[in-house]
C-alpha angles and dihedrals in degrees: 000000000000091000090052091050092048093048091051090048091051091050092049095047103037107025112025116066119214122232091253091052090051089054091052091046091051095048093050091047093050094049087060091046092053091053094045093044092052090049091051091049089058087073097045123082107236145151104221148060110292094186092055089046091051093048090051090048089047093053091048091045094050090060091043092047092053094047097040095048092046091053093042092051090051092050094042104037126179139064110346090208089063093060107115131204094280095055092042091050092049089049094051096043093048093046096050097035094054092043091058091070088071100036104055095064091046092052090049092053101039099039095038092236134150118251091257095050091045090049093050090046091050092047089051093049091043093053091050093045090045090064090044091050092053094048095040095054092045091051093042093053091052095042088049090064091056094050096040092050093046 
């Protein structure tokens, strides 16, 4: 009975993230995405406001991040620290790939770009953010241990 209680407590504290922690994780992630997205847009010819675009993407992505990670954690249960490169790569590719369905039309409209230019711009941003997503979640999971144990 005590062992069962302790194992449940360990799962709650170290493995399962609360809704409020997911909100914090999403906000921190999106702040980095806004910065990275604006930097990428410096190298893309456009007629629009990249900062406004990135903030809109960030708001959309925060909702998507919360929903996607909740679903992903349900489908891939267990200790998040045990997720290896394959699972983390699948996570990042699915997250960014599915998000692109919403972002290409928004880029076209807000940046006054053709479909092709918006698609290439989105692919470029997605590839950069893909690397960031992988590293961010790896670092977050490890940093989380420090703050949860403290």
